[in-house]
N, CA, C and O atoms as a MOPAC input file, in Angstrom:
PM7 MOZYME 1SCF
protein

 N      0.86000 1    -1.16200 1     0.00000 1
 C      0.00000 1     0.00000 1     0.00000 1
 C      0.89900 1     1.21400 1     0.00000 1
 O      1.78100 1     1.32200 1     0.85200 1
 N      0.70500 1     2.12200 1    -0.91900 1
 C      1.51600 1     3.33500 1    -0.96100 1
 C      0.58600 1     4.51400 1    -1.15700 1
 O     -0.18600 1     4.54500 1    -2.11500 1
 N      0.65100 1     5.47700 1    -0.26800 1
 C     -0.21500 1     6.64400 1    -0.31400 1
 C      0.67500 1     7.87400 1    -0.43400 1
 O      1.54300 1     8.09400 1     0.41100 1
 N      0.47300 1     8.67200 1    -1.46600 1
 C      1.28500 1     9.87400 1    -1.66000 1
 C      0.55000 1    11.08800 1    -1.11300 1
 O     -0.65100 1    11.25700 1    -1.32500 1
 N      1.28100 1    11.91300 1    -0.41900 1
 C      0.71400 1    13.14500 1     0.11200 1
 C      1.01700 1    14.28600 1    -0.84600 1
 O      1.75800 1    14.11200 1    -1.81300 1
 N      0.45200 1    15.43600 1    -0.58100 1
 C      0.63700 1    16.59500 1    -1.44400 1
 C      2.09200 1    17.02300 1    -1.56700 1
 O      2.48200 1    17.55400 1    -2.60700 1
 N      2.90200 1    16.80900 1    -0.54400 1
 C      4.29700 1    17.24900 1    -0.59100 1
 C      5.23100 1    16.14000 1    -1.07800 1
 O      6.42500 1    16.16300 1    -0.77800 1
 N      4.70400 1    15.18000 1    -1.81900 1
 C      5.48700 1    14.12700 1    -2.46400 1
 C      6.20300 1    13.21400 1    -1.48700 1
 O      7.29300 1    12.71900 1    -1.77500 1
 N      5.59600 1    12.99100 1    -0.33900 1
 C      6.12500 1    12.00300 1     0.60100 1
 C      5.36900 1    10.71500 1     0.33800 1
 O      4.13900 1    10.71100 1     0.29300 1
 N      6.08400 1     9.64300 1     0.16900 1
 C      5.46400 1     8.35100 1    -0.07500 1
 C      5.48100 1     7.56500 1     1.22600 1
 O      6.54100 1     7.36500 1     1.81900 1
 N      4.32100 1     7.12200 1     1.67100 1
 C      4.19900 1     6.31100 1     2.87500 1
 C      3.82800 1     4.90500 1     2.43000 1
 O      2.75800 1     4.69500 1     1.85900 1
 N      4.69600 1     3.95400 1     2.68500 1
 C      4.40300 1     2.56300 1     2.32900 1
 C      4.12000 1     1.77600 1     3.58700 1
 O      4.82100 1     1.90700 1     4.59000 1
 N      3.09700 1     0.96500 1     3.52700 1
 C      2.70300 1     0.10400 1     4.63100 1
 C      3.05100 1    -1.31800 1     4.23200 1
 O      2.64500 1    -1.78500 1     3.16800 1
 N      3.79400 1    -2.00200 1     5.07400 1
 C      4.27700 1    -3.33900 1     4.73000 1
 C      4.10000 1    -4.28300 1     5.91300 1
 O      4.01800 1    -3.85300 1     7.06400 1
 N      4.04500 1    -5.54200 1     5.61600 1
 C      4.07900 1    -6.57700 1     6.63800 1
 C      5.33500 1    -7.39500 1     6.38800 1
 O      5.58700 1    -7.84000 1     5.26900 1
 N      6.11400 1    -7.58600 1     7.43100 1
 C      7.35000 1    -8.33900 1     7.30600 1
 C      7.33200 1    -9.50300 1     8.28600 1
 O      6.63400 1    -9.46300 1     9.30000 1
 N      8.08700 1   -10.51900 1     7.98300 1
 C      8.18400 1   -11.64000 1     8.90400 1
 C      9.21200 1   -11.30800 1     9.97500 1
 O      8.85600 1   -11.26800 1    11.15300 1
 N     10.42200 1   -11.07800 1     9.63400 1
 C     11.46500 1   -10.61500 1    10.55500 1
 C     12.48000 1    -9.83800 1     9.73800 1
 O     12.81700 1   -10.24000 1     8.62400 1
 N     12.95700 1    -8.76400 1    10.26100 1
 C     14.04300 1    -8.03100 1     9.61400 1
 C     14.94200 1    -7.47600 1    10.70700 1
 O     14.46000 1    -7.04500 1    11.75400 1
 N     16.20900 1    -7.48600 1    10.47200 1
 C     17.14800 1    -6.89200 1    11.41700 1
 C     17.36000 1    -5.45100 1    11.01700 1
 O     17.92000 1    -5.15700 1     9.96100 1
 N     16.90800 1    -4.56100 1    11.87100 1
 C     17.16700 1    -3.13400 1    11.67500 1
 C     17.94900 1    -2.69900 1    12.89900 1
 O     17.37300 1    -2.37100 1    13.93600 1
 N     19.24300 1    -2.70200 1    12.76900 1
 C     20.11100 1    -2.45400 1    13.90300 1
 C     19.61100 1    -1.25900 1    14.69800 1
 O     19.32900 1    -0.22200 1    14.09700 1
 N     19.48700 1    -1.34900 1    16.02000 1
 C     19.83400 1    -2.49500 1    16.84100 1
 C     18.65000 1    -3.39600 1    17.17800 1
 O     18.76100 1    -4.22100 1    18.08500 1
 N     17.53100 1    -3.27000 1    16.48500 1
 C     16.32300 1    -4.01200 1    16.86300 1
 C     15.87100 1    -4.96800 1    15.77300 1
 O     16.04400 1    -4.69600 1    14.58600 1
 N     15.29000 1    -6.09400 1    16.18300 1
 C     14.55400 1    -6.94000 1    15.26400 1
 C     13.13000 1    -6.41300 1    15.20400 1
 O     12.56000 1    -6.05500 1    16.23400 1
 N     12.55400 1    -6.36100 1    14.01900 1
 C     11.16600 1    -5.94200 1    13.86000 1
 C     10.38500 1    -7.08800 1    13.24900 1
 O     10.91200 1    -7.84000 1    12.42800 1
 N      9.14600 1    -7.22200 1    13.64300 1
 C      8.28000 1    -8.24600 1    13.06900 1
 C      6.90500 1    -7.66400 1    12.84700 1
 O      6.42600 1    -6.86100 1    13.64800 1
 N      6.27000 1    -8.06400 1    11.76700 1
 C      4.89900 1    -7.66700 1    11.51700 1
 C      4.76600 1    -6.35700 1    10.77000 1
 O      5.61400 1    -5.99100 1     9.95600 1
 N      3.69300 1    -5.66500 1    11.06300 1
 C      3.29000 1    -4.47100 1    10.33800 1
 C      4.19400 1    -3.28500 1    10.64300 1
 O      4.47600 1    -2.98500 1    11.80300 1
 N      4.64100 1    -2.61700 1     9.59300 1
 C      5.41200 1    -1.38900 1     9.77800 1
 C      5.11200 1    -0.44200 1     8.63100 1
 O      4.58900 1    -0.86000 1     7.59800 1
 N      5.43800 1     0.82900 1     8.80600 1
 C      5.33300 1     1.82600 1     7.74600 1
 C      6.72000 1     2.33300 1     7.42800 1
 O      7.59100 1     2.39200 1     8.29600 1
 N      6.91300 1     2.69500 1     6.19000 1
 C      8.18300 1     3.24700 1     5.74300 1
 C      7.91200 1     4.54400 1     4.98900 1
 O      6.89400 1     4.67900 1     4.30800 1
 N      8.83300 1     5.49600 1     5.11800 1
 C      8.70700 1     6.79000 1     4.45000 1
 C      9.76400 1     6.95200 1     3.37400 1
 O     10.92200 1     6.57500 1     3.55400 1
 N      9.34600 1     7.51800 1     2.25600 1
 C     10.27600 1     7.86900 1     1.19600 1
 C     10.09300 1     9.34600 1     0.87200 1
 O      8.97300 1     9.83500 1     0.72700 1
 N     11.20500 1    10.03400 1     0.76400 1
 C     11.16300 1    11.45000 1     0.40000 1
 C     11.69600 1    11.65500 1    -1.01700 1
 O     11.92600 1    12.78800 1    -1.43700 1
 N     11.89200 1    10.55300 1    -1.75500 1
 C     12.42900 1    10.64000 1    -3.11700 1
 C     11.61400 1     9.77600 1    -4.08800 1
 O     12.16900 1     9.03000 1    -4.89500 1
 N     10.29700 1     9.89600 1    -3.99000 1
 C      9.37400 1     9.20600 1    -4.89500 1
 C      9.52400 1     7.68700 1    -4.87800 1
 O      9.33300 1     7.03700 1    -5.90600 1
 N      9.86200 1     7.11900 1    -3.73000 1
 C      9.91700 1     5.67800 1    -3.59000 1
 C     11.24000 1     5.03500 1    -3.96000 1
 O     11.33600 1     3.80800 1    -4.00700 1
 N     12.25900 1     5.83400 1    -4.22200 1
 C     13.57500 1     5.26600 1    -4.53700 1
 C     14.20100 1     4.61600 1    -3.30400 1
 O     14.76500 1     3.52500 1    -3.39300 1
 N     14.10300 1     5.28300 1    -2.15800 1
 C     14.63500 1     4.75000 1    -0.90400 1
 C     13.60600 1     4.96400 1     0.19500 1
 O     12.74600 1     5.83900 1     0.09400 1
 N     13.70200 1     4.16000 1     1.24200 1
 C     12.81000 1     4.25600 1     2.39400 1
 C     13.66900 1     4.24500 1     3.64900 1
 O     13.85000 1     3.20400 1     4.28200 1
 N     14.19300 1     5.40900 1     4.00200 1
 C     15.14000 1     5.52100 1     5.11700 1
 C     14.45200 1     5.46100 1     6.47600 1
 O     15.07900 1     5.06000 1     7.45700 1
 N     13.19200 1     5.84600 1     6.55900 1
 C     12.47100 1     5.87600 1     7.82600 1
 C     11.51400 1     4.69700 1     7.86800 1
 O     10.67800 1     4.53500 1     6.98000 1
 N     11.64000 1     3.86900 1     8.90900 1
 C     10.74000 1     2.72800 1     9.10200 1
 C     10.32100 1     2.67700 1    10.55700 1
 O     11.12700 1     2.91200 1    11.45800 1
 N      9.06300 1     2.36800 1    10.77800 1
 C      8.56700 1     2.33000 1    12.14500 1
 C      7.50900 1     1.24300 1    12.29700 1
 O      6.58700 1     1.14500 1    11.48700 1
 N      7.64900 1     0.43000 1    13.34000 1
 C      6.65200 1    -0.58700 1    13.64800 1
 C      5.34500 1     0.09600 1    14.03300 1
 O      5.34400 1     1.06900 1    14.78700 1
 N      4.24200 1    -0.41600 1    13.51600 1
 C      2.93300 1     0.12500 1    13.87700 1
 C      2.44900 1    -0.66200 1    15.09400 1
 O      2.01500 1    -1.80900 1    14.98500 1
 N      2.53600 1    -0.02700 1    16.22800 1
 C      2.17600 1    -0.65500 1    17.49900 1
 C      1.70800 1     0.41200 1    18.47100 1
 O      2.08700 1     1.57800 1    18.35200 1
 N      0.89000 1     0.01900 1    19.42600 1
 C      0.49500 1     0.94400 1    20.48900 1
 C      1.05500 1     0.49700 1    21.82900 1
 O      0.67400 1     1.02100 1    22.87500 1
 N      1.96100 1    -0.47400 1    21.79400 1
 C      2.55700 1    -1.00100 1    23.02200 1
 C      4.07700 1    -0.92800 1    22.89800 1
 O      4.67300 1    -1.65600 1    22.10400 1
 N      4.69200 1    -0.06600 1    23.66700 1
 C      6.13400 1     0.14800 1    23.57300 1
 C      6.89100 1    -0.57300 1    24.68800 1
 O      7.99600 1    -0.18000 1    25.06200 1
 N      6.27900 1    -1.63000 1    25.20900 1
 C      6.93400 1    -2.40400 1    26.25100 1
 C      7.70500 1    -3.57100 1    25.62400 1
 O      7.45000 1    -3.96200 1    24.48500 1
 N      8.63700 1    -4.10600 1    26.38100 1
 C      9.39400 1    -5.26600 1    25.92900 1
 C      8.49600 1    -6.49700 1    25.90300 1
 O      8.52100 1    -7.26900 1    24.94500 1
 N      7.70600 1    -6.67700 1    26.95400 1
 C      6.84700 1    -7.86000 1    27.06600 1
 C      5.69700 1    -7.83700 1    26.06500 1
 O      5.37300 1    -8.87000 1    25.47900 1
 N      5.07900 1    -6.68500 1    25.86000 1
 C      3.95500 1    -6.57000 1    24.95100 1
 C      2.65800 1    -7.08700 1    25.54200 1
 O      2.58000 1    -7.40900 1    26.72800 1
 N      1.64700 1    -7.16000 1    24.69900 1
 C      0.34900 1    -7.69500 1    25.12100 1
 C     -0.25500 1    -8.50500 1    23.97400 1
 O      0.13300 1    -8.35500 1    22.81500 1
 N     -1.19600 1    -9.35300 1    24.31700 1
 C     -1.84900 1   -10.20300 1    23.34000 1
 C     -2.92500 1    -9.39800 1    22.61800 1
 O     -3.70600 1    -8.67900 1    23.24200 1
 N     -2.95200 1    -9.53100 1    21.29300 1
 C     -3.91000 1    -8.81600 1    20.44800 1
 C     -4.43100 1    -9.80500 1    19.41300 1
 O     -3.67800 1   -10.65400 1    18.93500 1
 N     -5.69800 1    -9.70600 1    19.06700 1
 C     -6.26100 1   -10.63200 1    18.09300 1
 C     -5.98900 1   -10.15600 1    16.67500 1
 O     -6.19100 1    -8.98300 1    16.36000 1
 N     -5.53500 1   -11.05600 1    15.82600 1
 C     -5.27600 1   -10.76400 1    14.42500 1
 C     -6.47300 1   -11.08400 1    13.55800 1
 O     -7.52500 1   -11.48300 1    14.05900 1
 N     -6.31500 1   -10.90900 1    12.25400 1
 C     -7.43500 1   -11.09000 1    11.32800 1
 C     -7.97700 1   -12.51100 1    11.29700 1
 O     -9.15600 1   -12.72700 1    11.01500 1
 N     -7.11700 1   -13.47600 1    11.58500 1
 C     -7.52800 1   -14.87100 1    11.54100 1
 C     -8.08600 1   -15.37800 1    12.86700 1
 O     -8.36000 1   -16.56800 1    13.02000 1
 N     -8.25200 1   -14.47200 1    13.81500 1
 C     -8.77200 1   -14.83300 1    15.12600 1
 C     -7.71200 1   -15.33300 1    16.08500 1
 O     -7.99300 1   -15.55400 1    17.26300 1
 N     -6.49900 1   -15.51300 1    15.59500 1
 C     -5.40100 1   -15.96000 1    16.44800 1
 C     -4.74600 1   -14.75700 1    17.10500 1
 O     -4.69300 1   -13.67000 1    16.52900 1
 N     -4.25300 1   -14.96400 1    18.30400 1
 C     -3.58300 1   -13.88600 1    19.01800 1
 C     -2.12800 1   -13.76900 1    18.58800 1
 O     -1.48600 1   -14.76200 1    18.24700 1
 N     -1.62600 1   -12.55600 1    18.61000 1
 C     -0.22000 1   -12.28700 1    18.38300 1
 C      0.22800 1   -11.32700 1    19.47400 1
 O     -0.60700 1   -10.70100 1    20.12700 1
 N      1.52000 1   -11.20400 1    19.67700 1
 C      2.04200 1   -10.27800 1    20.67500 1
 C      2.37400 1    -8.95800 1    20.01000 1
 O      3.15900 1    -8.91200 1    19.06300 1
 N      1.76700 1    -7.87100 1    20.51200 1
 C      2.08100 1    -6.53200 1    20.03800 1
 C      3.00900 1    -5.91000 1    21.07400 1
 O      2.67000 1    -5.83800 1    22.25500 1
 N      4.17400 1    -5.46400 1    20.63000 1
 C      5.15600 1    -4.86900 1    21.53500 1
 C      5.93500 1    -3.80700 1    20.78600 1
 O      5.56700 1    -3.43300 1    19.67200 1
 N      7.01100 1    -3.31700 1    21.39100 1
 C      7.79800 1    -2.24600 1    20.78400 1
 C      8.36500 1    -2.64200 1    19.42100 1
 O      8.59900 1    -1.76900 1    18.58500 1
 N      8.59000 1    -3.93000 1    19.17600 1
 C      9.17100 1    -4.34400 1    17.90600 1
 C      8.33100 1    -5.38100 1    17.15900 1
 O      8.81300 1    -5.99700 1    16.20900 1
 N      7.08100 1    -5.57800 1    17.57800 1
 C      6.19900 1    -6.52500 1    16.91100 1
 C      4.84400 1    -5.89800 1    16.64500 1
 O      4.19800 1    -5.36700 1    17.54800 1
 N      4.42800 1    -5.96900 1    15.39600 1
 C      3.11800 1    -5.48800 1    15.00800 1
 C      2.27500 1    -6.63300 1    14.49300 1
 O      2.66000 1    -7.79800 1    14.59500 1
 N      1.13900 1    -6.30300 1    13.94800 1
 C      0.22500 1    -7.29400 1    13.40300 1
 C      0.94600 1    -8.13600 1    12.34400 1
 O      1.58900 1    -7.57300 1    11.45800 1
 N      0.85400 1    -9.47100 1    12.41400 1
 C      1.68700 1   -10.31400 1    11.56000 1
 C      1.22100 1   -10.48500 1    10.12200 1
 O      2.05100 1   -10.73200 1     9.24800 1
 N     -0.06600 1   -10.36500 1     9.84200 1
 C     -0.53000 1   -10.58100 1     8.47800 1
 C     -1.95500 1   -10.08300 1     8.32400 1
 O     -2.58000 1    -9.65300 1     9.29300 1
 N     -2.45900 1   -10.14100 1     7.11800 1
 C     -3.82000 1    -9.70800 1     6.84600 1
 C     -3.86800 1    -8.73900 1     5.68400 1
 O     -2.83400 1    -8.32100 1     5.16300 1
 N     -5.06200 1    -8.39000 1     5.28700 1
 C     -5.25800 1    -7.41000 1     4.22300 1
 C     -5.19200 1    -6.02000 1     4.83300 1
 O     -5.48100 1    -5.84400 1     6.01700 1
 N     -4.81500 1    -5.03400 1     4.03200 1
 C     -4.73100 1    -3.68000 1     4.56700 1
 C     -4.98400 1    -2.64100 1     3.49000 1
 O     -4.82600 1    -2.89400 1     2.29600 1
 N     -5.37800 1    -1.47600 1     3.95000 1
 C     -5.54800 1    -0.31000 1     3.09000 1
 C     -5.16500 1     0.90400 1     3.91300 1
 O     -5.34600 1     0.92400 1     5.13000 1
 N     -4.63600 1     1.91200 1     3.24500 1
 C     -4.23200 1     3.13300 1     3.94200 1
 C     -4.67300 1     4.34000 1     3.13800 1
 O     -4.76500 1     4.29300 1     1.91200 1
 N     -4.94300 1     5.42100 1     3.85100 1
 C     -5.27100 1     6.67700 1     3.21400 1
 C     -4.83300 1     7.81000 1     4.12800 1
 O     -4.59800 1     7.60100 1     5.31800 1
 N     -4.72500 1     8.99300 1     3.57700 1
 C     -4.40500 1    10.19100 1     4.35400 1
 C     -5.62800 1    11.07600 1     4.33700 1
 O     -6.10200 1    11.46100 1     3.26800 1
 N     -6.15300 1    11.40800 1     5.52100 1
 C     -7.34600 1    12.24400 1     5.61400 1
 C     -6.97200 1    13.71700 1     5.46800 1
 O     -5.79200 1    14.06800 1     5.48000 1
 N     -7.96500 1    14.55900 1     5.33200 1
 C     -7.73300 1    15.98900 1     5.10700 1
 C     -7.00800 1    16.65900 1     6.26900 1
 O     -6.39200 1    17.70800 1     6.08200 1
 N     -7.06800 1    16.07100 1     7.47400 1
 C     -6.36000 1    16.65200 1     8.62000 1
 C     -4.92300 1    16.12500 1     8.74100 1
 O     -4.23800 1    16.41100 1     9.72300 1
 N     -4.46800 1    15.35800 1     7.74300 1
 C     -3.09600 1    14.87400 1     7.74000 1
 C     -2.87800 1    13.56400 1     8.46500 1
 O     -1.74800 1    13.08000 1     8.52800 1
 N     -3.93000 1    12.97800 1     9.01400 1
 C     -3.79700 1    11.69000 1     9.69600 1
 C     -3.72300 1    10.57100 1     8.66900 1
 O     -4.45300 1    10.56300 1     7.67800 1
 N     -2.83000 1     9.63300 1     8.92600 1
 C     -2.71500 1     8.44100 1     8.09900 1
 C     -3.57300 1     7.38000 1     8.77800 1
 O     -3.34100 1     7.03000 1     9.93500 1
 N     -4.55500 1     6.87900 1     8.05800 1
 C     -5.44400 1     5.85000 1     8.59000 1
 C     -5.08900 1     4.53300 1     7.91200 1
 O     -5.11000 1     4.41800 1     6.68700 1
 N     -4.76600 1     3.55700 1     8.72800 1
 C     -4.40300 1     2.23800 1     8.25400 1
 C     -5.44900 1     1.25400 1     8.77600 1
 O     -5.62400 1     1.09700 1     9.98400 1
 N     -6.12700 1     0.60900 1     7.86200 1
 C     -7.14900 1    -0.36600 1     8.21500 1
 C     -6.61500 1    -1.73800 1     7.82200 1
 O     -6.24500 1    -1.96400 1     6.67000 1
 N     -6.57800 1    -2.64500 1     8.78300 1
 C     -6.19400 1    -4.02000 1     8.48400 1
 C     -7.45200 1    -4.88000 1     8.53500 1
 O     -8.55400 1    -4.36600 1     8.72700 1
 N     -7.29000 1    -6.15100 1     8.36900 1
 C     -8.45400 1    -7.04100 1     8.38400 1
 C     -9.22400 1    -6.97900 1     9.69400 1
 O    -10.41700 1    -7.28300 1     9.72000 1
 N     -8.56200 1    -6.58900 1    10.78600 1
 C     -9.23400 1    -6.57100 1    12.07800 1
 C     -9.05400 1    -5.26100 1    12.84600 1
 O     -9.87300 1    -4.95700 1    13.71300 1
 N     -8.03200 1    -4.48900 1    12.56600 1
 C     -7.69700 1    -3.33600 1    13.40400 1
 C     -7.61100 1    -2.04700 1    12.60100 1
 O     -7.43400 1    -2.06500 1    11.38300 1
 N     -7.73900 1    -0.92500 1    13.30800 1
 C     -7.59900 1     0.40700 1    12.72200 1
 C     -6.50000 1     1.13900 1    13.46600 1
 O     -6.49100 1     1.17600 1    14.69700 1
 N     -5.56900 1     1.72400 1    12.71700 1
 C     -4.48400 1     2.50200 1    13.29900 1
 C     -4.54600 1     3.89800 1    12.68800 1
 O     -4.85200 1     4.04600 1    11.50500 1
 N     -4.26000 1     4.91000 1    13.48300 1
 C     -4.22900 1     6.28900 1    12.98200 1
 C     -3.01800 1     6.98800 1    13.57400 1
 O     -2.78200 1     6.92000 1    14.78000 1
 N     -2.25600 1     7.65700 1    12.73000 1
 C     -1.06700 1     8.37400 1    13.16600 1
 C     -0.77300 1     9.44100 1    12.11200 1
 O     -1.33400 1     9.41100 1    11.01700 1
 N      0.09800 1    10.37000 1    12.44600 1
 C      0.42500 1    11.40600 1    11.47500 1
 C      1.87400 1    11.25800 1    11.00300 1
 O      2.64000 1    10.45600 1    11.53700 1
 N      2.22000 1    12.03200 1    10.01600 1
 C      3.55400 1    11.97200 1     9.42800 1
 C      4.62300 1    12.33400 1    10.44500 1
 O      5.71100 1    11.75900 1    10.42400 1
 N      4.33600 1    13.27200 1    11.33100 1
 C      5.31400 1    13.65400 1    12.36300 1
 C      5.63900 1    12.47100 1    13.26400 1
 O      6.80700 1    12.24200 1    13.58100 1
 N      4.62400 1    11.71400 1    13.68300 1
 C      4.86100 1    10.53600 1    14.52500 1
 C      5.68200 1     9.50400 1    13.76600 1
 O      6.63000 1     8.93100 1    14.30400 1
 N      5.31100 1     9.27400 1    12.51800 1
 C      6.00800 1     8.28200 1    11.71400 1
 C      7.46200 1     8.65200 1    11.48500 1
 O      8.32300 1     7.77600 1    11.39600 1
 N      7.73700 1     9.92800 1    11.39000 1
 C      9.08300 1    10.42600 1    11.09900 1
 C      9.91300 1    10.62400 1    12.36700 1
 O     11.05800 1    11.06600 1    12.28300 1
 N      9.36100 1    10.30600 1    13.53600 1
 C     10.05900 1    10.44400 1    14.80500 1
 C     10.61200 1     9.09000 1    15.22700 1
 O      9.93200 1     8.07200 1    15.09600 1
 N     11.82300 1     9.07200 1    15.72600 1
 C     12.40600 1     7.83600 1    16.22000 1
 C     11.61500 1     7.33700 1    17.42400 1
 O     11.29600 1     8.09700 1    18.33900 1
 N     11.31100 1     6.06000 1    17.40200 1
 C     10.56100 1     5.46200 1    18.51600 1
 C     11.36200 1     5.54400 1    19.80900 1
 O     12.58900 1     5.43900 1    19.80200 1
 N     10.66100 1     5.73000 1    20.90300 1
 C     11.31200 1     5.73800 1    22.22300 1
 C     11.85700 1     4.35500 1    22.51300 1
 O     11.36800 1     3.36700 1    21.96500 1
 N     12.87700 1     4.27300 1    23.37900 1
 C     13.37500 1     2.95600 1    23.76600 1
 C     12.27500 1     2.17100 1    24.45700 1
 O     11.41900 1     2.76500 1    25.11100 1
 N     12.27700 1     0.84800 1    24.32800 1
 C     11.24700 1     0.04800 1    24.99000 1
 C     11.34900 1     0.14400 1    26.49800 1
 O     12.42000 1     0.41100 1    27.04400 1
 N     10.23400 1    -0.07400 1    27.16400 1
 C     10.20400 1    -0.06900 1    28.62300 1
 C      9.70700 1    -1.40900 1    29.11800 1
 O      9.17500 1    -2.21100 1    28.35100 1
 N      9.88600 1    -1.64400 1    30.40900 1
 C      9.46700 1    -2.92900 1    31.00200 1
 C      8.00500 1    -3.09200 1    31.01300 1
 O      7.50200 1    -4.11600 1    31.47700 1

């Protein structure tokens, strides 16, 4: 899913199995930003509302639970994204709705907590 904003920022929404992004492993749903029409995606951020190490159990599209934490997002499912007139990026998955803005996406995530 790639949604372009008026200022030519490309926001891509992806689901990954595991990737090493030093110094963290990321799993599941993440968004990536491109400021050069999709040539590179230097900014990547896990889509999660739980920034703890342990995380919490969340139901996925298939009814199975997954752990949502600082480095784990929703593992799979269908998705669509759009940018509303107020600048919020709305991401709808098969079971969940996420909303965030470009400033949040472009900010480095805080270190995980206990």
